[in-house]
Phi, psi and omega in degrees: 000133181287162181292329177294317178296317179297320179298313180298317179296319179295314181299313180297319180294316181295318178296318179296316179296318180301312184287308189280313178291325177300323178298316179293317181298311181295318177302316180296318179296314181294324178293325180290321181284322184232079189291343181286178179293147179293145179280121182295140177086348180279123179054053179302145179080007184299322180295318179291318178298318179299317179295318180292321180292322178295321177300313181294318183290312180298317178298319181293325177291319180298326180264015177059043176229064184294345178298335179296337177299320178296322178294315179299315179297316180296315180297316180296314181297315180292324179291327182267343186306311181300321180293320180290321181287324182295327184298315182214081186296334185259354179210173182292134183270140172299330178294325179295319178296316178300318179300312183293313181296313180298318180295315180296317179296316181296312181293322178297314179297314181298318178296317178299316178299320178297318179294315178299317178299319178297318177296318178296319179294327177295330179283334182280321185275000000 
């Protein structure tokens, strides 16, 4: 197998693990923190947003552009801020806690996958 093929396979595998295993990991963390049933309508689209953010973060680490993580975080925070503030304008929202915990778990996993992928790519080249 050529080094180019190996590189492509490693990148695709690392991205897939980041996105798919990350979804299970974040779901598990959120279930542990909030064992009751999820509140319908709270932070809709979170699973899709999480998968896309893990893809972007892991990809940015793999291409040695970690500054993109700040952009992903800013876009997500600005996009969710009105929804988080609207739920409970005078006190802390349960959705805000879910947002913070889910985001930290997701970003940590994506960063770890990116670092592991970078180490694997270093062995191929």
